[in-house]
SEPA-359215 format. One record per atom (N, C-alpha, C, O, CB): residue in three letters; atom name; x, y, z. Coordinates in steps of 0.05 Angstrom, whole numbers, always signed. Glycine has a CB too. Example, Ala and Ser with C-alpha at 12.3 -4.5 7.8 and 13.67 -1.06 7.14 Angstrom:
! residues 2
SITE  residuo  atomo       X       Y       Z
SITE      Ala      N    +264    -114    +156
SITE      Ala     CA    +246     -90    +156
SITE      Ala      C    +264     -66    +156
SITE      Ala      O    +285     -66    +169
SITE      Ala     CB    +226     -89    +181
SITE      Ser      N    +257     -45    +142
SITE      Ser     CA    +273     -21    +143
SITE      Ser      C    +258      +1    +157
SITE      Ser      O    +268     +23    +161
SITE      Ser     CB    +282     -12    +114
//
This chain:
! residues 90
SITE  residuo  atomo       X       Y       Z
SITE      Unk      N    +515     -30    +561
SITE      Unk     CA    +490     -37    +548
SITE      Unk      C    +492     -28    +519
SITE      Unk      O    +476     -12    +509
SITE      Unk     CB    +466     -24    +562
SITE      Unk      N    +512     -38    +505
SITE      Unk     CA    +515     -30    +477
SITE      Unk      C    +501     -51    +459
SITE      Unk      O    +503     -75    +463
SITE      Unk     CB    +545     -29    +469
SITE      Unk      N    +486     -40    +440
SITE      Unk     CA    +472     -57    +421
SITE      Unk      C    +481     -48    +393
SITE      Unk      O    +484     -24    +388
SITE      Unk     CB    +441     -54    +425
SITE      Unk      N    +484     -68    +376
SITE      Unk     CA    +492     -62    +349
SITE      Unk      C    +467     -53    +334
SITE      Unk      O    +445     -64    +337
SITE      Unk     CB    +505     -86    +335
SITE      Unk      N    +470     -33    +317
SITE      Unk     CA    +448     -24    +301
SITE      Unk      C    +454     -32    +272
SITE      Unk      O    +475     -26    +261
SITE      Unk     CB    +445      +8    +303
SITE      Unk      N    +435     -46    +260
SITE      Unk     CA    +439     -55    +233
SITE      Unk      C    +419     -42    +215
SITE      Unk      O    +396     -37    +223
SITE      Unk     CB    +437     -86    +231
SITE      Unk      N    +427     -36    +191
SITE      Unk     CA    +408     -26    +172
SITE      Unk      C    +390     -48    +163
SITE      Unk      O    +399     -71    +159
SITE      Unk     CB    +423     -13    +147
SITE      Unk      N    +365     -42    +160
SITE      Unk     CA    +346     -63    +151
SITE      Unk      C    +343     -60    +120
SITE      Unk      O    +332     -41    +110
SITE      Unk     CB    +318     -59    +165
SITE      Unk      N    +354     -80    +107
SITE      Unk     CA    +352     -80     +78
SITE      Unk      C    +326     -94     +70
SITE      Unk      O    +313    -107     +87
SITE      Unk     CB    +376     -96     +65
SITE      Unk      N    +317     -90     +46
SITE      Unk     CA    +292    -103     +37
SITE      Unk      C    +293    -134     +41
SITE      Unk      O    +272    -146     +48
SITE      Unk     CB    +286     -97      +8
SITE      Unk      N    +316    -146     +37
SITE      Unk     CA    +318    -175     +40
SITE      Unk      C    +314    -183     +69
SITE      Unk      O    +300    -202     +75
SITE      Unk     CB    +345    -185     +30
SITE      Unk      N    +327    -168     +88
SITE      Unk     CA    +324    -174    +116
SITE      Unk      C    +295    -170    +125
SITE      Unk      O    +285    -185    +141
SITE      Unk     CB    +343    -156    +133
SITE      Unk      N    +283    -149    +115
SITE      Unk     CA    +255    -143    +122
SITE      Unk      C    +237    -165    +112
SITE      Unk      O    +218    -173    +127
SITE      Unk     CB    +246    -116    +110
SITE      Unk      N    +242    -175     +88
SITE      Unk     CA    +226    -198     +78
SITE      Unk      C    +229    -223     +95
SITE      Unk      O    +210    -237    +101
SITE      Unk     CB    +233    -204     +49
SITE      Unk      N    +254    -228    +104
SITE      Unk     CA    +259    -251    +121
SITE      Unk      C    +244    -248    +148
SITE      Unk      O    +232    -267    +158
SITE      Unk     CB    +289    -254    +126
SITE      Unk      N    +245    -224    +159
SITE      Unk     CA    +231    -219    +184
SITE      Unk      C    +201    -224    +181
SITE      Unk      O    +189    -236    +199
SITE      Unk     CB    +237    -191    +194
SITE      Unk      N    +190    -215    +159
SITE      Unk     CA    +161    -218    +155
SITE      Unk      C    +154    -247    +151
SITE      Unk      O    +134    -256    +162
SITE      Unk     CB    +152    -202    +130
SITE      Unk      N    +170    -262    +136
SITE      Unk     CA    +165    -290    +132
SITE      Unk      C    +166    -305    +159
SITE      Unk      O    +149    -322    +165
SITE      Unk     CB    +184    -302    +112
SITE      Unk      N    +187    -299    +175
SITE      Unk     CA    +190    -313    +200
SITE      Unk      C    +166    -307    +219
SITE      Unk      O    +156    -324    +232
SITE      Unk     CB    +216    -304    +214
SITE      Unk      N    +158    -282    +219
SITE      Unk     CA    +136    -274    +236
SITE      Unk      C    +110    -287    +227
SITE      Unk      O     +94    -295    +244
SITE      Unk     CB    +133    -243    +237
SITE      Unk      N    +106    -288    +201
SITE      Unk     CA     +82    -301    +190
SITE      Unk      C     +81    -331    +198
SITE      Unk      O     +60    -341    +206
SITE      Unk     CB     +80    -298    +160
SITE      Unk      N    +104    -344    +196
SITE      Unk     CA    +106    -373    +204
SITE      Unk      C    +100    -376    +234
SITE      Unk      O     +85    -394    +242
SITE      Unk     CB    +133    -384    +198
SITE      Unk      N    +111    -358    +250
SITE      Unk     CA    +106    -359    +279
SITE      Unk      C     +77    -355    +286
SITE      Unk      O     +66    -369    +302
SITE      Unk     CB    +124    -338    +294
SITE      Unk      N     +64    -336    +272
SITE      Unk     CA     +36    -331    +277
SITE      Unk      C     +19    -355    +268
SITE      Unk      O      -1    -361    +282
SITE      Unk     CB     +27    -306    +262
SITE      Unk      N     +26    -367    +246
SITE      Unk     CA     +11    -390    +237
SITE      Unk      C     +13    -413    +257
SITE      Unk      O      -6    -427    +263
SITE      Unk     CB     +21    -399    +209
SITE      Unk      N     +37    -417    +268
SITE      Unk     CA     +41    -439    +287
SITE      Unk      C     +26    -433    +313
SITE      Unk      O     +13    -451    +324
SITE      Unk     CB     +71    -442    +294
SITE      Unk      N     +26    -408    +322
SITE      Unk     CA     +11    -401    +345
SITE      Unk      C     -19    -405    +341
SITE      Unk      O     -33    -414    +359
SITE      Unk     CB     +17    -372    +354
SITE      Unk      N     -29    -397    +317
SITE      Unk     CA     -57    -400    +311
SITE      Unk      C     -65    -429    +311
SITE      Unk      O     -87    -436    +320
SITE      Unk     CB     -64    -387    +284
SITE      Unk      N     -48    -446    +300
SITE      Unk     CA     -54    -475    +300
SITE      Unk      C     -55    -486    +328
SITE      Unk      O     -71    -504    +333
SITE      Unk     CB     -33    -490    +283
SITE      Unk      N     -38    -477    +345
SITE      Unk     CA     -37    -487    +373
SITE      Unk      C     -60    -477    +389
SITE      Unk      O     -69    -490    +408
SITE      Unk     CB     -11    -479    +386
SITE      Unk      N     -70    -453    +383
SITE      Unk     CA     -91    -441    +399
SITE      Unk      C    -118    -441    +385
SITE      Unk      O    -134    -423    +390
SITE      Unk     CB     -83    -412    +406
SITE      Unk      N    -123    -461    +368
SITE      Unk     CA    -148    -462    +354
SITE      Unk      C    -172    -463    +373
SITE      Unk      O    -193    -452    +368
SITE      Unk     CB    -149    -486    +336
SITE      Unk      N    -169    -477    +395
SITE      Unk     CA    -191    -481    +414
SITE      Unk      C    -198    -455    +429
SITE      Unk      O    -220    -451    +438
SITE      Unk     CB    -184    -503    +434
SITE      Unk      N    -178    -437    +432
SITE      Unk     CA    -183    -412    +446
SITE      Unk      C    -197    -392    +429
SITE      Unk      O    -187    -383    +409
SITE      Unk     CB    -156    -401    +456
SITE      Unk      N    -221    -385    +437
SITE      Unk     CA    -236    -364    +424
SITE      Unk      C    -233    -339    +440
SITE      Unk      O    -232    -341    +465
SITE      Unk     CB    -266    -372    +420
SITE      Unk      N    -232    -315    +429
SITE      Unk     CA    -228    -291    +444
SITE      Unk      C    -249    -287    +467
SITE      Unk      O    -242    -276    +488
SITE      Unk     CB    -230    -267    +426
SITE      Unk      N    -273    -297    +463
SITE      Unk     CA    -293    -294    +484
SITE      Unk      C    -288    -313    +507
SITE      Unk      O    -298    -309    +529
SITE      Unk     CB    -321    -298    +473
SITE      Unk      N    -272    -335    +502
SITE      Unk     CA    -266    -354    +523
SITE      Unk      C    -243    -346    +541
SITE      Unk      O    -240    -357    +563
SITE      Unk     CB    -260    -381    +510
SITE      Unk      N    -228    -327    +532
SITE      Unk     CA    -203    -320    +546
SITE      Unk      C    -210    -297    +565
SITE      Unk      O    -223    -277    +558
SITE      Unk     CB    -181    -311    +527
SITE      Unk      N    -200    -300    +591
SITE      Unk     CA    -203    -278    +610
SITE      Unk      C    -179    -259    +607
SITE      Unk      O    -157    -267    +613
SITE      Unk     CB    -205    -289    +639
SITE      Unk      N    -185    -236    +597
SITE      Unk     CA    -163    -216    +592
SITE      Unk      C    -159    -199    +617
SITE      Unk      O    -178    -190    +630
SITE      Unk     CB    -169    -199    +568
SITE      Unk      N    -134    -194    +623
SITE      Unk     CA    -128    -177    +646
SITE      Unk      C    -123    -149    +635
SITE      Unk      O    -104    -145    +619
SITE      Unk     CB    -103    -188    +662
SITE      Unk      N    -138    -130    +645
SITE      Unk     CA    -135    -103    +635
SITE      Unk      C    -114     -88    +651
SITE      Unk      O    -113     -91    +676
SITE      Unk     CB    -162     -88    +636
SITE      Unk      N     -97     -73    +637
SITE      Unk     CA     -77     -58    +651
SITE      Unk      C     -81     -28    +644
SITE      Unk      O     -91     -22    +622
SITE      Unk     CB     -49     -67    +644
SITE      Unk      N     -73     -12    +662
SITE      Unk     CA     -75     +17    +658
SITE      Unk      C     -51     +27    +641
SITE      Unk      O     -29     +19    +645
SITE      Unk     CB     -76     +32    +685
SITE      Unk      N     -57     +44    +622
SITE      Unk     CA     -37     +54    +603
SITE      Unk      C     -16     +70    +618
SITE      Unk      O      +7     +73    +609
SITE      Unk     CB     -49     +70    +581
SITE      Unk      N     -23     +82    +641
SITE      Unk     CA      -4     +99    +655
SITE      Unk      C     +19     +83    +666
SITE      Unk      O     +41     +93    +671
SITE      Unk     CB     -18    +113    +678
SITE      Unk      N     +15     +56    +670
SITE      Unk     CA     +37     +39    +679
SITE      Unk      C     +59     +38    +658
SITE      Unk      O     +83     +36    +665
SITE      Unk     CB     +26     +11    +685
SITE      Unk      N     +51     +39    +633
SITE      Unk     CA     +71     +36    +611
SITE      Unk      C     +82     +64    +603
SITE      Unk      O    +103     +65    +591
SITE      Unk     CB     +58     +23    +587
SITE      Unk      N     +69     +85    +611
SITE      Unk     CA     +78    +112    +603
SITE      Unk      C    +105    +119    +615
SITE      Unk      O    +122    +130    +601
SITE      Unk     CB     +57    +133    +612
SITE      Unk      N    +109    +112    +640
SITE      Unk     CA    +135    +118    +653
SITE      Unk      C    +158    +103    +639
SITE      Unk      O    +179    +114    +634
SITE      Unk     CB    +134    +111    +682
SITE      Unk      N    +153     +78    +632
SITE      Unk     CA    +173     +63    +619
SITE      Unk      C    +180     +74    +591
SITE      Unk      O    +203     +76    +584
SITE      Unk     CB    +164     +33    +616
SITE      Unk      N    +159     +82    +577
SITE      Unk     CA    +163     +94    +551
SITE      Unk      C    +177    +120    +553
SITE      Unk      O    +195    +126    +536
SITE      Unk     CB    +136     +97    +536
SITE      Unk      N    +170    +136    +572
SITE      Unk     CA    +183    +162    +576
SITE      Unk      C    +213    +158    +582
SITE      Unk      O    +229    +173    +572
SITE      Unk     CB    +169    +178    +599
SITE      Unk      N    +219    +138    +599
SITE      Unk     CA    +247    +133    +605
SITE      Unk      C    +262    +125    +580
SITE      Unk      O    +285    +134    +576
SITE      Unk     CB    +249    +110    +626
SITE      Unk      N    +250    +108    +563
SITE      Unk     CA    +264    +100    +539
SITE      Unk      C    +269    +123    +520
SITE      Unk      O    +289    +125    +507
SITE      Unk     CB    +248     +78    +525
SITE      Unk      N    +249    +141    +518
SITE      Unk     CA    +252    +165    +501
SITE      Unk      C    +275    +182    +511
SITE      Unk      O    +291    +192    +495
SITE      Unk     CB    +226    +180    +499
SITE      Unk      N    +276    +187    +537
SITE      Unk     CA    +297    +203    +549
SITE      Unk      C    +324    +190    +543
SITE      Unk      O    +344    +204    +537
SITE      Unk     CB    +293    +206    +579
SITE      Unk      N    +326    +163    +546
SITE      Unk     CA    +350    +149    +541
SITE      Unk      C    +359    +152    +511
SITE      Unk      O    +383    +155    +506
SITE      Unk     CB    +347    +119    +548
SITE      Unk      N    +339    +151    +493
SITE      Unk     CA    +346    +155    +465
SITE      Unk      C    +357    +183    +460
SITE      Unk      O    +376    +186    +444
SITE      Unk     CB    +321    +151    +447
SITE      Unk      N    +346    +203    +473
SITE      Unk     CA    +356    +230    +470
SITE      Unk      C    +384    +232    +480
SITE      Unk      O    +401    +245    +468
SITE      Unk     CB    +338    +250    +484
SITE      Unk      N    +390    +220    +503
SITE      Unk     CA    +417    +220    +514
SITE      Unk      C    +436    +206    +495
SITE      Unk      O    +459    +215    +491
SITE      Unk     CB    +417    +207    +542
SITE      Unk      N    +428    +184    +483
SITE      Unk     CA    +445    +170    +464
SITE      Unk      C    +450    +187    +440
SITE      Unk      O    +472    +186    +429
SITE      Unk     CB    +432    +143    +456
SITE      Unk      N    +430    +202    +431
SITE      Unk     CA    +434    +219    +407
SITE      Unk      C    +455    +240    +413
SITE      Unk      O    +472    +246    +396
SITE      Unk     CB    +408    +232    +399
SITE      Unk      N    +454    +252    +437
SITE      Unk     CA    +474    +273    +445
SITE      Unk      C    +502    +260    +446
SITE      Unk      O    +521    +271    +436
SITE      Unk     CB    +467    +285    +472
SITE      Unk      N    +503    +236    +457
SITE      Unk     CA    +529    +222    +459
SITE      Unk      C    +539    +215    +431
SITE      Unk      O    +563    +218    +426
SITE      Unk     CB    +526    +196    +476
SITE      Unk      N    +521    +207    +413
SITE      Unk     CA    +529    +201    +386
SITE      Unk      C    +541    +226    +372
SITE      Unk      O    +560    +224    +357
SITE      Unk     CB    +505    +190    +370
SITE      Unk      N    +528    +249    +376
SITE      Unk     CA    +538    +274    +364
SITE      Unk      C    +566    +280    +374
SITE      Unk      O    +583    +289    +358
SITE      Unk     CB    +519    +297    +370
SITE      Unk      N    +571    +276    +400
SITE      Unk     CA    +598    +281    +410
SITE      Unk      C    +618    +262    +398
SITE      Unk      O    +640    +270    +390
SITE      Unk     CB    +598    +278    +441
SITE      Unk      N    +611    +237    +396
SITE      Unk     CA    +629    +217    +384
SITE      Unk      C    +635    +223    +355
SITE      Unk      O    +657    +219    +346
SITE      Unk     CB    +618    +189    +387
SITE      Unk      N    +614    +232    +340
SITE      Unk     CA    +619    +239    +312
SITE      Unk      C    +638    +262    +310
SITE      Unk      O    +654    +263    +291
SITE      Unk     CB    +592    +245    +299
SITE      Unk      N    +636    +282    +328
SITE      Unk     CA    +654    +305    +327
SITE      Unk      C    +682    +295    +332
SITE      Unk      O    +701    +304    +319
SITE      Unk     CB    +645    +326    +348
SITE      Unk      N    +686    +278    +352
SITE      Unk     CA    +713    +267    +358
SITE      Unk      C    +723    +251    +334
SITE      Unk      O    +747    +253    +327
SITE      Unk     CB    +712    +249    +383
SITE      Unk      N    +706    +236    +322
SITE      Unk     CA    +714    +220    +299
SITE      Unk      C    +723    +238    +276
SITE      Unk      O    +743    +232    +262
SITE      Unk     CB    +691    +202    +289
SITE      Unk      N    +709    +260    +272
SITE      Unk     CA    +717    +279    +251
SITE      Unk      C    +745    +290    +256
SITE      Unk      O    +761    +293    +238
SITE      Unk     CB    +696    +302    +248
SITE      Unk      N    +750    +297    +281
SITE      Unk     CA    +777    +307    +289
SITE      Unk      C    +798    +286    +284
SITE      Unk      O    +820    +292    +273
SITE      Unk     CB    +777    +316    +318
SITE      Unk      N    +793    +261    +291
SITE      Unk     CA    +812    +240    +287
SITE      Unk      C    +817    +236    +257
SITE      Unk      O    +840    +233    +249
SITE      Unk     CB    +802    +213    +300
SITE      Unk      N    +796    +236    +241
SITE      Unk     CA    +799    +232    +213
SITE      Unk      C    +815    +255    +200
SITE      Unk      O    +831    +251    +182
SITE      Unk     CB    +772    +229    +199
SITE      Unk      N    +810    +279    +210
SITE      Unk     CA    +825    +302    +200
SITE      Unk      C    +854    +300    +207
SITE      Unk      O    +871    +306    +190
SITE      Unk     CB    +813    +328    +212
SITE      Unk      N    +861    +291    +231
SITE      Unk     CA    +888    +288    +239
SITE      Unk      C    +902    +266    +223
SITE      Unk      O    +925    +268    +215
SITE      Unk     CB    +890    +281    +269
SITE      Unk      N    +887    +245    +217
SITE      Unk     CA    +897    +223    +201
SITE      Unk      C    +904    +232    +173
SITE      Unk      O    +925    +224    +162
SITE      Unk     CB    +876    +200    +200
SITE      Unk      N    +888    +249    +162
SITE      Unk     CA    +893    +259    +135
SITE      Unk      C    +919    +277    +135
SITE      Unk      O    +935    +275    +117
SITE      Unk     CB    +869    +276    +124
SITE      Unk      N    +921    +293    +156
SITE      Unk     CA    +945    +311    +158
SITE      Unk      C    +970    +294    +161
SITE      Unk      O    +991    +300    +148
SITE      Unk     CB    +942    +329    +182
SITE      Unk      N    +969    +273    +177
SITE      Unk     CA    +993    +256    +180
SITE      Unk      C   +1000    +242    +155
SITE      Unk      O   +1023    +240    +147
SITE      Unk     CB    +988    +236    +203
SITE      Unk      N    +979    +232    +141
SITE      Unk     CA    +984    +218    +115
SITE      Unk      C    +996    +236     +95
SITE      Unk      O   +1014    +228     +80
SITE      Unk     CB    +957    +206    +104
SITE      Unk      N    +987    +262     +94
SITE      Unk     CA    +999    +281     +75
SITE      Unk      C   +1028    +287     +82
SITE      Unk      O   +1045    +290     +65
SITE      Unk     CB    +983    +307     +75
SITE      Unk      N   +1034    +289    +108
SITE      Unk     CA   +1062    +295    +116
SITE      Unk      C   +1080    +271    +111
SITE      Unk      O   +1104    +276    +106
SITE      Unk     CB   +1063    +303    +146
SITE      Unk      N   +1070    +247    +112
SITE      Unk     CA   +1086    +224    +107
SITE      Unk      C   +1093    +221     +77
SITE      Unk      O   +1114    +213     +70
SITE      Unk     CB   +1072    +198    +117
SITE      Unk      N   +1074    +229     +60
SITE      Unk     CA   +1077    +227     +31
SITE      Unk      C   +1098    +247     +21
SITE      Unk      O   +1109    +243      -1
SITE      Unk     CB   +1051    +231     +18
SITE      Unk      N   +1103    +268     +35
SITE      Unk     CA   +1121    +289     +24
SITE      Unk      C   +1149    +281     +26
SITE      Unk      O   +1166    +296     +18
SITE      Unk     CB   +1118    +314     +39
//
């Protein structure tokens, strides 16, 4: 379950906002007839979502620990690479 993490630059953020605004406008045009008082809303208990959120937070913490271990390994590899490069140059 690997996902790529991208930095959000101002340009990407602007694109996301424009796309979302267009999507909202299209939805509003399609749902003109629906007034909030006409819609039957189904209420859900917040506790149903709490477990899911808690699981995701725990998973993020586990990923952070894993990331720290990988960064430590990467530092060792880079250090070894520098040592080898120096010994080759001599």
